SEFIZA-3560 file (N, C-alpha, C; in Angstrom, 3 decimals):
REM SEFIZA-3560
<numar><xx>9.056</xx><yy>18.022</yy><zz>-9.131</zz><atom>N</atom></numar>
<numar><xx>8.282</xx><yy>18.102</yy><zz>-10.353</zz><atom>CA</atom></numar>
<numar><xx>7.500</xx><yy>19.409</yy><zz>-10.319</zz><atom>C</atom></numar>
<numar><xx>7.537</xx><yy>20.120</yy><zz>-11.401</zz><atom>N</atom></numar>
<numar><xx>6.828</xx><yy>21.383</yy><zz>-11.545</zz><atom>CA</atom></numar>
<numar><xx>5.818</xx><yy>21.218</yy><zz>-12.675</zz><atom>C</atom></numar>
<numar><xx>4.563</xx><yy>20.965</yy><zz>-12.325</zz><atom>N</atom></numar>
<numar><xx>3.556</xx><yy>20.665</yy><zz>-13.342</zz><atom>CA</atom></numar>
<numar><xx>3.869</xx><yy>19.322</yy><zz>-13.974</zz><atom>C</atom></numar>
<numar><xx>4.192</xx><yy>19.336</yy><zz>-15.276</zz><atom>N</atom></numar>
<numar><xx>4.575</xx><yy>18.095</yy><zz>-15.958</zz><atom>CA</atom></numar>
<numar><xx>6.067</xx><yy>18.052</yy><zz>-16.256</zz><atom>C</atom></numar>
<numar><xx>6.812</xx><yy>19.055</yy><zz>-15.765</zz><atom>N</atom></numar>
<numar><xx>8.260</xx><yy>19.111</yy><zz>-15.986</zz><atom>CA</atom></numar>
<numar><xx>9.001</xx><yy>18.471</yy><zz>-14.818</zz><atom>C</atom></numar>
<numar><xx>9.961</xx><yy>17.611</yy><zz>-15.137</zz><atom>N</atom></numar>
<numar><xx>10.806</xx><yy>17.023</yy><zz>-14.106</zz><atom>CA</atom></numar>
<numar><xx>11.984</xx><yy>17.947</yy><zz>-13.854</zz><atom>C</atom></numar>
<numar><xx>12.286</xx><yy>18.205</yy><zz>-12.600</zz><atom>N</atom></numar>
<numar><xx>13.324</xx><yy>19.147</yy><zz>-12.209</zz><atom>CA</atom></numar>
<numar><xx>14.499</xx><yy>18.363</yy><zz>-11.623</zz><atom>C</atom></numar>
<numar><xx>15.708</xx><yy>18.691</yy><zz>-12.047</zz><atom>N</atom></numar>
<numar><xx>16.909</xx><yy>18.056</yy><zz>-11.508</zz><atom>CA</atom></numar>
<numar><xx>17.306</xx><yy>18.660</yy><zz>-10.182</zz><atom>C</atom></numar>
<numar><xx>18.386</xx><yy>18.156</yy><zz>-9.600</zz><atom>N</atom></numar>
<numar><xx>18.856</xx><yy>18.649</yy><zz>-8.313</zz><atom>CA</atom></numar>
<numar><xx>20.373</xx><yy>18.818</yy><zz>-8.352</zz><atom>C</atom></numar>
<numar><xx>20.884</xx><yy>19.426</yy><zz>-7.333</zz><atom>N</atom></numar>
<numar><xx>22.333</xx><yy>19.607</yy><zz>-7.204</zz><atom>CA</atom></numar>
<numar><xx>22.995</xx><yy>18.475</yy><zz>-6.433</zz><atom>C</atom></numar>
<numar><xx>22.243</xx><yy>17.783</yy><zz>-5.595</zz><atom>N</atom></numar>
<numar><xx>22.815</xx><yy>16.752</yy><zz>-4.728</zz><atom>CA</atom></numar>
<numar><xx>22.000</xx><yy>15.469</yy><zz>-4.811</zz><atom>C</atom></numar>
<numar><xx>22.713</xx><yy>14.359</yy><zz>-4.745</zz><atom>N</atom></numar>
<numar><xx>22.088</xx><yy>13.047</yy><zz>-4.873</zz><atom>CA</atom></numar>
<numar><xx>22.834</xx><yy>12.062</yy><zz>-3.993</zz><atom>C</atom></numar>
<numar><xx>22.092</xx><yy>11.211</yy><zz>-3.286</zz><atom>N</atom></numar>
<numar><xx>22.671</xx><yy>10.150</yy><zz>-2.472</zz><atom>CA</atom></numar>
<numar><xx>21.950</xx><yy>8.855</yy><zz>-2.847</zz><atom>C</atom></numar>
<numar><xx>22.721</xx><yy>7.795</yy><zz>-3.140</zz><atom>N</atom></numar>
<numar><xx>22.113</xx><yy>6.508</yy><zz>-3.454</zz><atom>CA</atom></numar>
<numar><xx>22.819</xx><yy>5.395</yy><zz>-2.689</zz><atom>C</atom></numar>
<numar><xx>22.091</xx><yy>4.328</yy><zz>-2.430</zz><atom>N</atom></numar>
<numar><xx>22.641</xx><yy>3.124</yy><zz>-1.806</zz><atom>CA</atom></numar>
<numar><xx>21.932</xx><yy>1.932</yy><zz>-2.419</zz><atom>C</atom></numar>
<numar><xx>22.708</xx><yy>0.898</yy><zz>-2.768</zz><atom>N</atom></numar>
<numar><xx>22.143</xx><yy>-0.323</yy><zz>-3.329</zz><atom>CA</atom></numar>
<numar><xx>22.867</xx><yy>-1.512</yy><zz>-2.732</zz><atom>C</atom></numar>
<numar><xx>22.105</xx><yy>-2.484</yy><zz>-2.284</zz><atom>N</atom></numar>
<numar><xx>22.666</xx><yy>-3.752</yy><zz>-1.826</zz><atom>CA</atom></numar>
<numar><xx>21.902</xx><yy>-4.857</yy><zz>-2.544</zz><atom>C</atom></numar>
<numar><xx>22.635</xx><yy>-5.783</yy><zz>-3.161</zz><atom>N</atom></numar>
<numar><xx>21.966</xx><yy>-6.863</yy><zz>-3.884</zz><atom>CA</atom></numar>
<numar><xx>22.784</xx><yy>-8.141</yy><zz>-3.765</zz><atom>C</atom></numar>
<numar><xx>22.088</xx><yy>-9.244</yy><zz>-3.933</zz><atom>N</atom></numar>
<numar><xx>22.737</xx><yy>-10.541</yy><zz>-3.889</zz><atom>CA</atom></numar>
<numar><xx>21.988</xx><yy>-11.502</yy><zz>-4.800</zz><atom>C</atom></numar>
<numar><xx>22.701</xx><yy>-12.496</yy><zz>-5.289</zz><atom>N</atom></numar>
<numar><xx>22.049</xx><yy>-13.562</yy><zz>-6.051</zz><atom>CA</atom></numar>
<numar><xx>21.711</xx><yy>-14.691</yy><zz>-5.093</zz><atom>C</atom></numar>
<numar><xx>20.704</xx><yy>-15.448</yy><zz>-5.431</zz><atom>N</atom></numar>
<numar><xx>20.242</xx><yy>-16.556</yy><zz>-4.601</zz><atom>CA</atom></numar>
<numar><xx>20.481</xx><yy>-17.853</yy><zz>-5.361</zz><atom>C</atom></numar>
<numar><xx>21.670</xx><yy>-18.455</yy><zz>-5.237</zz><atom>N</atom></numar>
<numar><xx>22.036</xx><yy>-19.585</yy><zz>-6.087</zz><atom>CA</atom></numar>
<numar><xx>21.333</xx><yy>-20.894</yy><zz>-5.754</zz><atom>C</atom></numar>
<numar><xx>20.804</xx><yy>-21.063</yy><zz>-4.562</zz><atom>N</atom></numar>
<numar><xx>20.228</xx><yy>-22.354</yy><zz>-4.180</zz><atom>CA</atom></numar>
<numar><xx>18.740</xx><yy>-22.482</yy><zz>-4.476</zz><atom>C</atom></numar>
<numar><xx>18.135</xx><yy>-21.467</yy><zz>-5.083</zz><atom>N</atom></numar>
<numar><xx>16.736</xx><yy>-21.588</yy><zz>-5.499</zz><atom>CA</atom></numar>
<numar><xx>16.721</xx><yy>-22.293</yy><zz>-6.851</zz><atom>C</atom></numar>
<numar><xx>16.086</xx><yy>-23.411</yy><zz>-6.935</zz><atom>N</atom></numar>
<numar><xx>16.026</xx><yy>-24.238</yy><zz>-8.145</zz><atom>CA</atom></numar>
<numar><xx>17.426</xx><yy>-24.466</yy><zz>-8.729</zz><atom>C</atom></numar>
<numar><xx>18.306</xx><yy>-25.169</yy><zz>-8.012</zz><atom>N</atom></numar>
<numar><xx>19.699</xx><yy>-25.340</yy><zz>-8.456</zz><atom>CA</atom></numar>
<numar><xx>19.843</xx><yy>-26.075</yy><zz>-9.786</zz><atom>C</atom></numar>
<numar><xx>18.857</xx><yy>-26.864</yy><zz>-10.210</zz><atom>N</atom></numar>
<numar><xx>18.948</xx><yy>-27.586</yy><zz>-11.479</zz><atom>CA</atom></numar>
<numar><xx>18.546</xx><yy>-26.729</yy><zz>-12.674</zz><atom>C</atom></numar>
<numar><xx>18.022</xx><yy>-25.531</yy><zz>-12.422</zz><atom>N</atom></numar>
<numar><xx>17.631</xx><yy>-24.620</yy><zz>-13.491</zz><atom>CA</atom></numar>
<numar><xx>18.818</xx><yy>-23.702</yy><zz>-13.796</zz><atom>C</atom></numar>
<numar><xx>19.648</xx><yy>-24.124</yy><zz>-14.754</zz><atom>N</atom></numar>
<numar><xx>20.911</xx><yy>-23.434</yy><zz>-15.026</zz><atom>CA</atom></numar>
<numar><xx>20.760</xx><yy>-22.156</yy><zz>-15.830</zz><atom>C</atom></numar>
<numar><xx>19.619</xx><yy>-21.926</yy><zz>-16.476</zz><atom>N</atom></numar>
<numar><xx>19.468</xx><yy>-20.744</yy><zz>-17.309</zz><atom>CA</atom></numar>
<numar><xx>18.704</xx><yy>-19.613</yy><zz>-16.605</zz><atom>C</atom></numar>
<numar><xx>18.610</xx><yy>-19.674</yy><zz>-15.265</zz><atom>N</atom></numar>
<numar><xx>17.895</xx><yy>-18.633</yy><zz>-14.512</zz><atom>CA</atom></numar>
<numar><xx>18.742</xx><yy>-18.163</yy><zz>-13.333</zz><atom>C</atom></numar>
<numar><xx>18.704</xx><yy>-16.860</yy><zz>-13.081</zz><atom>N</atom></numar>
<numar><xx>19.374</xx><yy>-16.254</yy><zz>-11.932</zz><atom>CA</atom></numar>
<numar><xx>18.332</xx><yy>-15.530</yy><zz>-11.094</zz><atom>C</atom></numar>
<numar><xx>18.315</xx><yy>-15.820</yy><zz>-9.796</zz><atom>N</atom></numar>
<numar><xx>17.411</xx><yy>-15.155</yy><zz>-8.866</zz><atom>CA</atom></numar>
<numar><xx>18.204</xx><yy>-14.130</yy><zz>-8.064</zz><atom>C</atom></numar>
<numar><xx>17.562</xx><yy>-13.001</yy><zz>-7.737</zz><atom>N</atom></numar>
<numar><xx>18.263</xx><yy>-11.974</yy><zz>-6.970</zz><atom>CA</atom></numar>
<numar><xx>17.321</xx><yy>-11.311</yy><zz>-5.967</zz><atom>C</atom></numar>
<numar><xx>17.928</xx><yy>-10.716</yy><zz>-4.948</zz><atom>N</atom></numar>
<numar><xx>17.241</xx><yy>-9.964</yy><zz>-3.915</zz><atom>CA</atom></numar>
<numar><xx>17.977</xx><yy>-8.646</yy><zz>-3.781</zz><atom>C</atom></numar>
<numar><xx>17.253</xx><yy>-7.518</yy><zz>-3.672</zz><atom>N</atom></numar>
<numar><xx>17.939</xx><yy>-6.226</yy><zz>-3.610</zz><atom>CA</atom></numar>
<numar><xx>17.201</xx><yy>-5.231</yy><zz>-2.729</zz><atom>C</atom></numar>
<numar><xx>17.960</xx><yy>-4.223</yy><zz>-2.253</zz><atom>N</atom></numar>
<numar><xx>17.450</xx><yy>-3.099</yy><zz>-1.486</zz><atom>CA</atom></numar>
<numar><xx>18.037</xx><yy>-1.830</yy><zz>-2.091</zz><atom>C</atom></numar>
<numar><xx>17.205</xx><yy>-0.839</yy><zz>-2.375</zz><atom>N</atom></numar>
<numar><xx>17.649</xx><yy>0.440</yy><zz>-2.925</zz><atom>CA</atom></numar>
<numar><xx>17.155</xx><yy>1.573</yy><zz>-2.035</zz><atom>C</atom></numar>
<numar><xx>17.987</xx><yy>2.599</yy><zz>-1.872</zz><atom>N</atom></numar>
<numar><xx>17.595</xx><yy>3.809</yy><zz>-1.152</zz><atom>CA</atom></numar>
<numar><xx>18.242</xx><yy>5.000</yy><zz>-1.849</zz><atom>C</atom></numar>
<numar><xx>17.534</xx><yy>6.136</yy><zz>-1.866</zz><atom>N</atom></numar>
<numar><xx>18.069</xx><yy>7.334</yy><zz>-2.529</zz><atom>CA</atom></numar>
<numar><xx>17.384</xx><yy>8.577</yy><zz>-1.997</zz><atom>C</atom></numar>
<numar><xx>18.078</xx><yy>9.700</yy><zz>-2.166</zz><atom>N</atom></numar>
<numar><xx>17.526</xx><yy>10.996</yy><zz>-1.816</zz><atom>CA</atom></numar>
<numar><xx>18.128</xx><yy>12.039</yy><zz>-2.745</zz><atom>C</atom></numar>
<numar><xx>17.338</xx><yy>13.064</yy><zz>-3.093</zz><atom>N</atom></numar>
<numar><xx>17.814</xx><yy>14.169</yy><zz>-3.928</zz><atom>CA</atom></numar>
<numar><xx>17.400</xx><yy>15.468</yy><zz>-3.251</zz><atom>C</atom></numar>
<numar><xx>18.249</xx><yy>16.508</yy><zz>-3.362</zz><atom>N</atom></numar>
<numar><xx>17.914</xx><yy>17.791</yy><zz>-2.774</zz><atom>CA</atom></numar>
<numar><xx>18.742</xx><yy>18.896</yy><zz>-3.422</zz><atom>C</atom></numar>
<numar><xx>18.358</xx><yy>20.129</yy><zz>-3.168</zz><atom>N</atom></numar>
<numar><xx>19.134</xx><yy>21.271</yy><zz>-3.631</zz><atom>CA</atom></numar>
<numar><xx>18.816</xx><yy>21.743</yy><zz>-5.031</zz><atom>C</atom></numar>
<numar><xx>17.541</xx><yy>22.012</yy><zz>-5.350</zz><atom>N</atom></numar>
<numar><xx>17.225</xx><yy>22.543</yy><zz>-6.676</zz><atom>CA</atom></numar>
<numar><xx>17.466</xx><yy>24.047</yy><zz>-6.709</zz><atom>C</atom></numar>
<numar><xx>17.932</xx><yy>24.546</yy><zz>-7.829</zz><atom>N</atom></numar>
<numar><xx>18.103</xx><yy>25.978</yy><zz>-8.042</zz><atom>CA</atom></numar>
<numar><xx>16.981</xx><yy>26.538</yy><zz>-8.908</zz><atom>C</atom></numar>
<numar><xx>16.033</xx><yy>25.707</yy><zz>-9.276</zz><atom>N</atom></numar>
<numar><xx>15.012</xx><yy>26.056</yy><zz>-10.258</zz><atom>CA</atom></numar>
<numar><xx>14.006</xx><yy>27.072</yy><zz>-9.730</zz><atom>C</atom></numar>
<numar><xx>13.358</xx><yy>26.750</yy><zz>-8.616</zz><atom>N</atom></numar>
<numar><xx>12.278</xx><yy>27.587</yy><zz>-8.113</zz><atom>CA</atom></numar>
<numar><xx>12.157</xx><yy>27.355</yy><zz>-6.613</zz><atom>C</atom></numar>
<numar><xx>12.237</xx><yy>28.402</yy><zz>-5.825</zz><atom>N</atom></numar>
<numar><xx>12.197</xx><yy>28.237</yy><zz>-4.371</zz><atom>CA</atom></numar>
<numar><xx>10.820</xx><yy>27.864</yy><zz>-3.859</zz><atom>C</atom></numar>
<numar><xx>9.772</xx><yy>27.985</yy><zz>-4.686</zz><atom>N</atom></numar>
<numar><xx>8.431</xx><yy>27.599</yy><zz>-4.245</zz><atom>CA</atom></numar>
<numar><xx>8.230</xx><yy>26.087</yy><zz>-4.287</zz><atom>C</atom></numar>
<numar><xx>9.154</xx><yy>25.364</yy><zz>-4.941</zz><atom>N</atom></numar>
<numar><xx>9.055</xx><yy>23.905</yy><zz>-4.979</zz><atom>CA</atom></numar>
<numar><xx>9.497</xx><yy>23.331</yy><zz>-3.642</zz><atom>C</atom></numar>
<numar><xx>8.899</xx><yy>22.226</yy><zz>-3.261</zz><atom>N</atom></numar>
<numar><xx>9.263</xx><yy>21.581</yy><zz>-2.003</zz><atom>CA</atom></numar>
<numar><xx>10.728</xx><yy>21.138</yy><zz>-2.053</zz><atom>C</atom></numar>
<numar><xx>11.479</xx><yy>21.459</yy><zz>-1.030</zz><atom>N</atom></numar>
<numar><xx>12.883</xx><yy>21.052</yy><zz>-0.929</zz><atom>CA</atom></numar>
<numar><xx>12.964</xx><yy>19.800</yy><zz>-0.067</zz><atom>C</atom></numar>
<numar><xx>12.248</xx><yy>18.769</yy><zz>-0.482</zz><atom>N</atom></numar>
<numar><xx>12.138</xx><yy>17.528</yy><zz>0.284</zz><atom>CA</atom></numar>
<numar><xx>13.380</xx><yy>16.673</yy><zz>0.080</zz><atom>C</atom></numar>
<numar><xx>14.082</xx><yy>16.368</yy><zz>1.147</zz><atom>N</atom></numar>
<numar><xx>15.251</xx><yy>15.493</yy><zz>1.044</zz><atom>CA</atom></numar>
<numar><xx>14.980</xx><yy>14.153</yy><zz>1.720</zz><atom>C</atom></numar>
<numar><xx>13.723</xx><yy>13.750</yy><zz>1.776</zz><atom>N</atom></numar>
<numar><xx>13.330</xx><yy>12.483</yy><zz>2.381</zz><atom>CA</atom></numar>
<numar><xx>13.954</xx><yy>11.315</yy><zz>1.612</zz><atom>C</atom></numar>
<numar><xx>14.418</xx><yy>10.329</yy><zz>2.329</zz><atom>N</atom></numar>
<numar><xx>14.995</xx><yy>9.137</yy><zz>1.707</zz><atom>CA</atom></numar>
<numar><xx>13.860</xx><yy>8.224</yy><zz>1.248</zz><atom>C</atom></numar>
<numar><xx>13.924</xx><yy>7.834</yy><zz>-0.020</zz><atom>N</atom></numar>
<numar><xx>12.985</xx><yy>6.856</yy><zz>-0.574</zz><atom>CA</atom></numar>
<numar><xx>13.704</xx><yy>5.516</yy><zz>-0.655</zz><atom>C</atom></numar>
<numar><xx>12.993</xx><yy>4.423</yy><zz>-0.347</zz><atom>N</atom></numar>
<numar><xx>13.641</xx><yy>3.109</yy><zz>-0.367</zz><atom>CA</atom></numar>
<numar><xx>12.665</xx><yy>2.047</yy><zz>-0.850</zz><atom>C</atom></numar>
<numar><xx>13.237</xx><yy>0.944</yy><zz>-1.345</zz><atom>N</atom></numar>
<numar><xx>12.419</xx><yy>-0.180</yy><zz>-1.808</zz><atom>CA</atom></numar>
<numar><xx>13.186</xx><yy>-1.480</yy><zz>-1.654</zz><atom>C</atom></numar>
<numar><xx>12.437</xx><yy>-2.561</yy><zz>-1.618</zz><atom>N</atom></numar>
<numar><xx>12.973</xx><yy>-3.911</yy><zz>-1.502</zz><atom>CA</atom></numar>
<numar><xx>12.385</xx><yy>-4.712</yy><zz>-2.651</zz><atom>C</atom></numar>
<numar><xx>13.173</xx><yy>-5.589</yy><zz>-3.260</zz><atom>N</atom></numar>
<numar><xx>12.649</xx><yy>-6.324</yy><zz>-4.395</zz><atom>CA</atom></numar>
<numar><xx>13.321</xx><yy>-7.664</yy><zz>-4.631</zz><atom>C</atom></numar>
<numar><xx>12.672</xx><yy>-8.460</yy><zz>-5.478</zz><atom>N</atom></numar>
<numar><xx>13.202</xx><yy>-9.735</yy><zz>-5.934</zz><atom>CA</atom></numar>
<numar><xx>13.160</xx><yy>-9.734</yy><zz>-7.456</zz><atom>C</atom></numar>
<numar><xx>14.043</xx><yy>-10.484</yy><zz>-8.058</zz><atom>N</atom></numar>
<numar><xx>14.078</xx><yy>-10.539</yy><zz>-9.507</zz><atom>CA</atom></numar>
<numar><xx>14.524</xx><yy>-11.889</yy><zz>-10.014</zz><atom>C</atom></numar>
<numar><xx>14.192</xx><yy>-12.166</yy><zz>-11.267</zz><atom>N</atom></numar>
<numar><xx>14.648</xx><yy>-13.378</yy><zz>-11.939</zz><atom>CA</atom></numar>
<numar><xx>15.039</xx><yy>-12.990</yy><zz>-13.363</zz><atom>C</atom></numar>
<numar><xx>16.197</xx><yy>-13.468</yy><zz>-13.779</zz><atom>N</atom></numar>
<numar><xx>16.671</xx><yy>-13.315</yy><zz>-15.154</zz><atom>CA</atom></numar>
<numar><xx>16.713</xx><yy>-14.696</yy><zz>-15.773</zz><atom>C</atom></numar>
<numar><xx>16.005</xx><yy>-14.875</yy><zz>-16.881</zz><atom>N</atom></numar>
<numar><xx>15.932</xx><yy>-16.164</yy><zz>-17.564</zz><atom>CA</atom></numar>
<numar><xx>16.543</xx><yy>-15.994</yy><zz>-18.951</zz><atom>C</atom></numar>
<numar><xx>17.460</xx><yy>-16.866</yy><zz>-19.303</zz><atom>N</atom></numar>
<numar><xx>18.119</xx><yy>-16.829</yy><zz>-20.607</zz><atom>CA</atom></numar>
<numar><xx>17.423</xx><yy>-17.816</yy><zz>-21.530</zz><atom>C</atom></numar>
<numar><xx>16.752</xx><yy>-17.288</yy><zz>-22.567</zz><atom>N</atom></numar>
<numar><xx>15.956</xx><yy>-18.106</yy><zz>-23.485</zz><atom>CA</atom></numar>
<numar><xx>16.534</xx><yy>-18.006</yy><zz>-24.895</zz><atom>C</atom></numar>
<numar><xx>16.098</xx><yy>-18.868</yy><zz>-25.814</zz><atom>N</atom></numar>
<numar><xx>16.570</xx><yy>-18.787</yy><zz>-27.202</zz><atom>CA</atom></numar>
<numar><xx>16.207</xx><yy>-17.461</yy><zz>-27.892</zz><atom>C</atom></numar>
<numar><xx>15.160</xx><yy>-16.785</yy><zz>-27.448</zz><atom>N</atom></numar>
<numar><xx>14.796</xx><yy>-15.501</yy><zz>-28.065</zz><atom>CA</atom></numar>
<numar><xx>15.512</xx><yy>-14.325</yy><zz>-27.409</zz><atom>C</atom></numar>
<numar><xx>16.236</xx><yy>-14.571</yy><zz>-26.345</zz><atom>N</atom></numar>
<numar><xx>16.964</xx><yy>-13.521</yy><zz>-25.632</zz><atom>CA</atom></numar>
<numar><xx>16.674</xx><yy>-13.575</yy><zz>-24.145</zz><atom>C</atom></numar>
<numar><xx>17.376</xx><yy>-12.761</yy><zz>-23.374</zz><atom>N</atom></numar>
<numar><xx>17.162</xx><yy>-12.770</yy><zz>-21.926</zz><atom>CA</atom></numar>
<numar><xx>15.830</xx><yy>-12.115</yy><zz>-21.540</zz><atom>C</atom></numar>
<numar><xx>15.147</xx><yy>-12.717</yy><zz>-20.573</zz><atom>N</atom></numar>
<numar><xx>13.920</xx><yy>-12.170</yy><zz>-20.000</zz><atom>CA</atom></numar>
<numar><xx>14.204</xx><yy>-11.789</yy><zz>-18.557</zz><atom>C</atom></numar>
<numar><xx>13.718</xx><yy>-10.647</yy><zz>-18.131</zz><atom>N</atom></numar>
<numar><xx>13.943</xx><yy>-10.172</yy><zz>-16.773</zz><atom>CA</atom></numar>
<numar><xx>12.603</xx><yy>-9.792</yy><zz>-16.144</zz><atom>C</atom></numar>
<numar><xx>12.328</xx><yy>-10.336</yy><zz>-14.959</zz><atom>N</atom></numar>
<numar><xx>11.118</xx><yy>-10.037</yy><zz>-14.199</zz><atom>CA</atom></numar>
<numar><xx>11.536</xx><yy>-9.477</yy><zz>-12.846</zz><atom>C</atom></numar>
<numar><xx>10.963</xx><yy>-8.358</yy><zz>-12.440</zz><atom>N</atom></numar>
<numar><xx>11.296</xx><yy>-7.746</yy><zz>-11.156</zz><atom>CA</atom></numar>
<numar><xx>10.015</xx><yy>-7.383</yy><zz>-10.426</zz><atom>C</atom></numar>
<numar><xx>9.955</xx><yy>-7.732</yy><zz>-9.147</zz><atom>N</atom></numar>
<numar><xx>8.830</xx><yy>-7.408</yy><zz>-8.279</zz><atom>CA</atom></numar>
<numar><xx>9.372</xx><yy>-6.607</yy><zz>-7.102</zz><atom>C</atom></numar>
<numar><xx>8.845</xx><yy>-5.398</yy><zz>-6.868</zz><atom>N</atom></numar>
<numar><xx>9.362</xx><yy>-4.531</yy><zz>-5.814</zz><atom>CA</atom></numar>
<numar><xx>8.238</xx><yy>-4.024</yy><zz>-4.920</zz><atom>C</atom></numar>
<numar><xx>8.637</xx><yy>-3.557</yy><zz>-3.751</zz><atom>N</atom></numar>
<numar><xx>7.719</xx><yy>-2.926</yy><zz>-2.805</zz><atom>CA</atom></numar>
<numar><xx>8.404</xx><yy>-1.702</yy><zz>-2.229</zz><atom>C</atom></numar>
<numar><xx>7.740</xx><yy>-0.552</yy><zz>-2.340</zz><atom>N</atom></numar>
<numar><xx>8.289</xx><yy>0.683</yy><zz>-1.773</zz><atom>CA</atom></numar>
<numar><xx>8.188</xx><yy>0.611</yy><zz>-0.254</zz><atom>C</atom></numar>
<numar><xx>9.301</xx><yy>0.878</yy><zz>0.420</zz><atom>N</atom></numar>
<numar><xx>9.314</xx><yy>0.892</yy><zz>1.885</zz><atom>CA</atom></numar>
<numar><xx>8.997</xx><yy>2.296</yy><zz>2.381</zz><atom>C</atom></numar>
<numar><xx>9.706</xx><yy>3.283</yy><zz>1.860</zz><atom>N</atom></numar>
<numar><xx>9.424</xx><yy>4.672</yy><zz>2.220</zz><atom>CA</atom></numar>
<numar><xx>9.290</xx><yy>5.477</yy><zz>0.937</zz><atom>C</atom></numar>
<numar><xx>8.192</xx><yy>6.226</yy><zz>0.822</zz><atom>N</atom></numar>
<numar><xx>7.943</xx><yy>7.032</yy><zz>-0.369</zz><atom>CA</atom></numar>
<numar><xx>7.009</xx><yy>8.173</yy><zz>-0.008</zz><atom>C</atom></numar>
<numar><xx>6.921</xx><yy>9.156</yy><zz>-0.880</zz><atom>N</atom></numar>
<numar><xx>6.039</xx><yy>10.299</yy><zz>-0.703</zz><atom>CA</atom></numar>
<numar><xx>4.739</xx><yy>10.033</yy><zz>-1.450</zz><atom>C</atom></numar>
<numar><xx>3.679</xx><yy>10.682</yy><zz>-1.049</zz><atom>N</atom></numar>
<numar><xx>2.382</xx><yy>10.467</yy><zz>-1.702</zz><atom>CA</atom></numar>
<numar><xx>2.396</xx><yy>10.919</yy><zz>-3.167</zz><atom>C</atom></numar>
<numar><xx>3.313</xx><yy>11.825</yy><zz>-3.543</zz><atom>N</atom></numar>
<numar><xx>3.408</xx><yy>12.302</yy><zz>-4.921</zz><atom>CA</atom></numar>
<numar><xx>4.334</xx><yy>11.445</yy><zz>-5.782</zz><atom>C</atom></numar>
<numar><xx>5.051</xx><yy>10.503</yy><zz>-5.199</zz><atom>N</atom></numar>
<numar><xx>5.970</xx><yy>9.659</yy><zz>-5.953</zz><atom>CA</atom></numar>
<numar><xx>5.210</xx><yy>8.685</yy><zz>-6.848</zz><atom>C</atom></numar>
<numar><xx>5.763</xx><yy>8.444</yy><zz>-8.016</zz><atom>N</atom></numar>
<numar><xx>5.222</xx><yy>7.431</yy><zz>-8.916</zz><atom>CA</atom></numar>
<numar><xx>6.015</xx><yy>6.154</yy><zz>-8.653</zz><atom>C</atom></numar>
<numar><xx>5.346</xx><yy>5.116</yy><zz>-8.178</zz><atom>N</atom></numar>
<numar><xx>6.035</xx><yy>3.869</yy><zz>-7.854</zz><atom>CA</atom></numar>
<numar><xx>5.712</xx><yy>2.806</yy><zz>-8.901</zz><atom>C</atom></numar>
<numar><xx>6.615</xx><yy>1.857</yy><zz>-9.043</zz><atom>N</atom></numar>
<numar><xx>6.458</xx><yy>0.761</yy><zz>-9.995</zz><atom>CA</atom></numar>
<numar><xx>6.648</xx><yy>-0.537</yy><zz>-9.230</zz><atom>C</atom></numar>
<numar><xx>5.656</xx><yy>-1.430</yy><zz>-9.287</zz><atom>N</atom></numar>
<numar><xx>5.704</xx><yy>-2.678</yy><zz>-8.532</zz><atom>CA</atom></numar>
<numar><xx>6.255</xx><yy>-3.833</yy><zz>-9.355</zz><atom>C</atom></numar>
<numar><xx>5.920</xx><yy>-3.897</yy><zz>-10.634</zz><atom>N</atom></numar>
<numar><xx>6.351</xx><yy>-5.004</yy><zz>-11.488</zz><atom>CA</atom></numar>
<numar><xx>6.982</xx><yy>-4.457</yy><zz>-12.760</zz><atom>C</atom></numar>
<numar><xx>8.066</xx><yy>-5.088</yy><zz>-13.180</zz><atom>N</atom></numar>
<numar><xx>8.721</xx><yy>-4.702</yy><zz>-14.439</zz><atom>CA</atom></numar>
<numar><xx>9.132</xx><yy>-5.969</yy><zz>-15.190</zz><atom>C</atom></numar>
<numar><xx>8.913</xx><yy>-5.940</yy><zz>-16.511</zz><atom>N</atom></numar>
<numar><xx>9.313</xx><yy>-7.024</yy><zz>-17.393</zz><atom>CA</atom></numar>
<numar><xx>10.178</xx><yy>-6.432</yy><zz>-18.501</zz><atom>C</atom></numar>
<numar><xx>11.329</xx><yy>-7.047</yy><zz>-18.763</zz><atom>N</atom></numar>
<numar><xx>12.212</xx><yy>-6.602</yy><zz>-19.853</zz><atom>CA</atom></numar>
<numar><xx>12.553</xx><yy>-7.805</yy><zz>-20.732</zz><atom>C</atom></numar>
<numar><xx>12.606</xx><yy>-7.555</yy><zz>-22.028</zz><atom>N</atom></numar>
<numar><xx>13.045</xx><yy>-8.544</yy><zz>-22.995</zz><atom>CA</atom></numar>
<numar><xx>14.279</xx><yy>-7.979</yy><zz>-23.669</zz><atom>C</atom></numar>
<numar><xx>15.366</xx><yy>-8.713</yy><zz>-23.642</zz><atom>N</atom></numar>
<numar><xx>16.604</xx><yy>-8.251</yy><zz>-24.250</zz><atom>CA</atom></numar>
<numar><xx>17.585</xx><yy>-7.763</yy><zz>-23.199</zz><atom>C</atom></numar>
<numar><xx>18.716</xx><yy>-7.304</yy><zz>-23.654</zz><atom>N</atom></numar>
<numar><xx>19.759</xx><yy>-6.859</yy><zz>-22.731</zz><atom>CA</atom></numar>
<numar><xx>19.571</xx><yy>-5.396</yy><zz>-22.381</zz><atom>C</atom></numar>
<numar><xx>20.037</xx><yy>-5.005</yy><zz>-21.212</zz><atom>N</atom></numar>
<numar><xx>20.049</xx><yy>-3.609</yy><zz>-20.779</zz><atom>CA</atom></numar>
<numar><xx>21.441</xx><yy>-3.275</yy><zz>-20.296</zz><atom>C</atom></numar>
<numar><xx>21.780</xx><yy>-1.999</yy><zz>-20.346</zz><atom>N</atom></numar>
<numar><xx>23.107</xx><yy>-1.558</yy><zz>-19.913</zz><atom>CA</atom></numar>
<numar><xx>22.971</xx><yy>-0.565</yy><zz>-18.803</zz><atom>C</atom></numar>
//
């Protein structure tokens, strides 16, 4: 990030592992529970050599629930950053109404 401008990179590495948890509240047929782990790193900007060329891996662990209601699907996600930089903007809770692609 350069001031308030977000800078892209030339290289990107991502890893995601996720699973559904079918035995949590088995009688609740309109809800899906999930557990996930995400890790990523970006490096190689051509923008400005004075910017930090940090290729540190950032990672997080989270749980989520998707509930299918008459008004549409509801999604709740709770995450915890495992490795992050002090300048990173992290998000712990997210709520979505409707479908996402």
